[in-house]
C-alpha positions in Angstrom: -18.3 7.1 -9.9 -17.0 3.8 -8.6 -15.5 1.3 -11.1 -16.6 -2.2 -10.3 -14.4 -5.3 -10.4 -15.3 -8.5 -12.1 -16.4 -10.3 -9.0 -18.6 -7.2 -8.1 -20.9 -7.6 -11.1 -24.0 -8.5 -9.1 -23.4 -5.4 -7.0 -22.9 -3.3 -10.1 -26.2 -4.5 -11.5 -28.0 -3.5 -8.4 -26.4 -0.1 -8.3 -27.3 0.5 -11.9 -30.9 -0.4 -11.2 -30.9 2.0 -8.2 -29.5 4.8 -10.4 -32.3 4.2 -13.0 -35.0 4.3 -10.3 -33.5 7.6 -9.0 -33.6 9.1 -12.4 -37.2 8.0 -12.8 -38.2 9.5 -9.5 -36.7 12.8 -10.4 -38.5 13.0 -13.7 -41.9 11.8 -12.7 -44.6 11.9 -10.1 -44.3 8.3 -9.0 -43.1 7.8 -5.5 -40.6 4.9 -5.6 -38.6 5.9 -2.5 -39.4 2.6 -0.7 -38.3 0.5 -3.6 -35.0 2.5 -3.8 -34.5 2.0 -0.1 -35.1 -1.7 -0.4 -32.6 -2.1 -3.2 -30.0 0.0 -1.3 -30.2 -2.3 1.7 -29.9 -5.3 -0.6 -26.9 -3.8 -2.3 -25.2 -3.0 1.0 -25.9 -6.5 2.3 -24.5 -8.0 -0.9 -21.4 -5.8 -0.7 -20.8 -6.9 2.9 -21.3 -10.6 2.1 -19.0 -10.4 -0.9 -16.2 -8.7 1.0 -16.5 -11.0 4.0 -15.3 -13.9 1.9 -12.8 -12.5 -0.6 -10.3 -14.9 -2.0 -6.6 -14.0 -2.2 -6.9 -13.3 -5.9 -9.9 -11.1 -5.4 -8.0 -9.2 -2.7 -5.2 -8.7 -5.2 -7.7 -7.1 -7.6 -8.9 -4.8 -4.8 -5.3 -3.9 -3.9 -4.8 -2.9 -7.6 -8.1 -1.0 -8.0 -7.5 2.0 -10.2 -9.3 4.3 -7.8 -7.5 3.1 -4.7 -5.8 6.0 -2.9 -2.1 6.3 -3.6 0.8 8.0 -1.8 0.0 11.5 -3.0 -3.6 11.1 -1.7 -2.3 10.0 1.7 0.1 12.9 1.7 -2.8 15.3 1.3 -5.1 13.5 3.8 -2.7 12.5 6.6 0.4 14.7 6.5 0.9 18.5 6.7 3.8 20.9 6.0 5.2 18.5 3.5 8.6 19.6 2.1 9.6 17.3 -0.9 13.2 16.4 -1.3 14.4 15.0 -4.7 17.3 13.4 -6.3 19.9 10.8 -5.1 22.9 13.2 -5.4 24.4 10.6 -7.8 22.4 10.1 -11.0 19.0 11.9 -10.9 15.5 12.1 -9.7 13.1 9.1 -9.7 9.4 10.0 -9.5 8.4 6.5 -8.6 9.4 7.2 -5.0 8.4 10.5 -3.3 9.7 11.6 0.0 10.5 14.5 2.3 9.9 16.2 5.7 6.3 16.4 7.0 4.2 16.5 10.1 1.9 13.6 11.2 -0.4 15.2 13.7 2.1 17.1 16.0 5.0 14.8 15.2 7.6 15.7 12.7 8.6 12.8 10.4 10.4 11.9 7.2 7.8 10.2 4.9 8.7 8.1 1.9 6.5 6.1 -0.5 5.8 4.7 -3.9 3.5 6.6 -6.2 1.8 4.8 -9.1 -0.2 7.6 -10.6 -3.9 7.9 -11.3 -4.1 8.3 -15.1 -2.1 7.6 -18.2 0.1 10.7 -17.9 0.9 10.4 -14.2 1.4 6.6 -14.4 4.0 7.2 -17.1 5.6 10.0 -15.0 5.8 7.8 -11.9 6.7 4.7 -13.9 3.7 2.9 -12.3 5.4 3.0 -8.9 8.3 0.8 -10.1 11.5 2.5 -8.8 14.9 2.5 -10.4 18.2 2.5 -8.4 18.1 6.3 -8.1 14.8 6.0 -6.3 16.1 3.7 -3.7 19.3 5.7 -3.3 17.0 8.8 -2.7 15.2 6.8 -0.1 18.5 6.0 1.6 19.5 9.6 1.6 16.2 10.6 3.2 16.6 7.8 5.9 20.1 9.1 6.7 18.7 12.6 7.0 16.0 11.3 9.4 18.7 9.6 11.5 20.8 12.8 11.5 17.9 15.0 12.7 16.3 12.4 15.0 13.0 12.2 13.0 10.9 9.0 12.8 10.5 7.4 9.3 7.1 6.5 7.8 7.0 4.6 4.6 3.9 3.9 2.5 4.5 0.9 0.2 2.6 0.4 -3.1 4.5 -1.2 -5.9 4.4 -4.2 -8.2 8.1 -4.4 -7.7 11.3 -2.6 -8.6 11.7 -1.6 -12.3 13.1 -4.6 -14.2 14.5 -2.6 -17.2 18.0 -2.9 -18.6 19.0 0.6 -17.5 18.0 -0.1 -13.9 20.2 -3.3 -14.0 23.1 -1.3 -15.5 22.9 1.2 -12.7 22.9 -1.4 -9.9 19.3 -2.2 -9.1 20.0 -5.1 -6.8 22.8 -3.2 -4.9 20.5 -0.2 -4.4 17.7 -2.4 -3.0 20.1 -4.2 -0.7 21.5 -0.9 0.6 18.1 0.5 1.1 17.2 -2.5 3.3 20.5 -2.1 5.1 19.6 1.6 5.7 16.2 0.6 7.2 17.8 -1.9 9.5 20.5 0.6 10.6 18.2 3.4 11.6 18.4 4.5 15.2 15.1 6.4 14.9 11.7 4.6 14.8 10.4 3.4 11.5 6.9 2.3 10.6 6.0 0.9 7.2 2.5 0.5 5.8 1.5 -1.6 2.8 -1.3 0.4 1.3 -1.8 -1.4 -2.0 0.7 -3.9 -3.5 3.8 -4.9 -1.7 5.8 -6.5 -4.5 9.2 -8.3 -4.0 12.4 -6.5 -3.0 11.0 -3.3 -4.4 8.6 -3.3 -1.4 11.0 -4.7 1.3 13.5 -1.9 0.4 11.1 0.5 2.2 9.5 -1.9 4.6 12.4 -3.4 6.7 11.0 -1.4 9.6 10.2 -1.8 13.3 6.6 -2.3 12.6 4.9 -3.3 9.3 1.2 -2.5 8.9 -1.1 -3.6 6.1 -4.4 -2.2 4.9 -7.1 -4.9 5.1 -7.2 -5.6 1.4 -3.6 -5.0 0.4 -1.2 -7.7 -0.6 2.5 -8.4 0.2 4.5 -11.1 -1.6 7.9 -12.1 -3.0 6.5 -12.1 -6.6 3.2 -11.2 -8.2 0.7 -14.0 -8.5 1.0 -13.8 -12.3 4.8 -14.1 -12.1 4.6 -17.1 -9.8 2.0 -18.7 -12.0 4.3 -18.2 -15.1 7.2 -19.8 -13.3 5.4 -22.7 -11.7 2.8 -23.6 -14.3 4.3 -21.9 -17.4 1.1 -19.9 -17.7 -0.3 -16.7 -16.1 -3.7 -18.2 -16.0 -3.0 -19.9 -12.7 -2.6 -16.6 -10.9 -5.5 -17.3 -8.6 -4.0 -20.5 -7.5 -0.6 -18.8 -7.0 -2.1 -16.1 -4.8 -3.7 -18.7 -2.6 -0.5 -20.7 -2.3 1.7 -17.7 -1.6 -0.3 -16.4 1.4 -0.3 -12.8 0.1 -3.1 -11.4 2.2 -2.8 -9.2 5.3 -4.7 -11.9 7.3 -2.3 -14.7 6.2 0.8 -12.5 6.8 -0.3 -11.5 10.3 -0.8 -15.2 11.2 2.8 -15.8 9.9 4.1 -12.9 12.0 5.4 -11.1 9.0 3.3 -8.0 9.9 2.2 -6.5 13.2 -1.2 -4.9 12.4 -4.0 -4.9 9.9 -5.7 -1.5 9.4 -9.4 -2.0 8.6 -10.8 -0.5 5.3 -14.3 0.8 4.7 -16.8 -1.8 3.5 -16.0 -2.4 -0.2 -12.4 -1.2 0.0 -10.3 1.9 0.5 -11.4 3.4 -2.8 -15.0 3.7 -1.6 -14.1 6.0 1.3 -10.4 7.3 1.0 -10.9 9.8 3.8 -12.0 7.1 6.3 -9.1 4.9 5.2 -6.6 7.7 5.7 -7.9 8.4 9.2 -7.6 4.8 10.2 -4.1 4.6 8.8 -3.0 7.7 10.5 -4.3 6.5 13.8 -2.5 3.2 13.5 0.8 4.8 12.5 0.7 7.3 15.3 -0.1 4.6 17.8 2.9 2.5 16.7 5.3 5.5 16.7 4.2 6.4 20.2 5.1 2.9 21.5 8.4 2.9 19.6 9.4 6.3 21.0 9.6 4.7 24.4 12.6 2.5 23.5 16.2 3.6 22.9 17.7 3.6 19.4 20.0 0.6 20.3 17.0 -1.4 21.6 15.0 -0.7 18.5 17.9 -1.7 16.2 18.3 -5.0 18.1 14.5 -5.7 18.1 14.3 -4.9 14.4 17.1 -7.3 13.5 15.6 -10.1 15.6 12.1 -9.4 14.1 13.3 -10.2 10.6 15.6 -13.1 11.6 12.6 -14.7 13.3 10.5 -14.7 10.1 10.2 -18.2 8.7 11.5 -20.0 11.8 9.5 -23.0 12.9 
């Protein structure tokens, strides 16, 4: 059953009414098929109208939807022959970042991504997708393996940001993120990153300094969360909607600013309403980008990747 967001209340009310009518139809002799059909069309039209004019803050809510597919879902739906590789060979394992060898269609790749978890137990296990230094050092190890074996890298980004705890700072969080960005930029193999939910701060850039950056239609990508920006600028988190508007966090804004290359469309109402369709669209987009990148040499890709990021923000 779909969980409705605050701005979807009118749709939720219609869907509840439809459910009531269906229950009535099953338990009685009254034919109300036409009324159900009319309400279903009205609900679909309202959903389309609502999602055609989402504000940046509403898109942020969609990107954080608890039923939105996460990394482990895309692993199951897109990739095959996944072989997980754990540990940073220095401190330990970090379940907030998962990675390993896999196949995308007929192409062998190294896939890396943030995992937030789906319920209380898995969210605690994966630390809500907020990686510690050992997570980024694991990602570096996997990228180096990809370069060694000539395998493209695919990263799926979905994190509020890197873990801000004391232990992470003690183990060199900033240095680990910086080295992960450096490892992305130094790759001779193709790398494609996709923001599939939240792309938060350096925790996201650490896995997204790639040849191509894609975003799902209702995902967000920003230097800080809207609530964090609101707390800094207005001394209150209540201005989060204004902060989201000002920061240009949406895929559409970021494509206009040349921060990302491609927007991957989501099913009407968001990825959580049809994860399989979302996964198919994402897989097609990633495969298309990898096919184009494969035509260039490693040196050409490195140079283009460097110039791509140096050009961001230039007027």
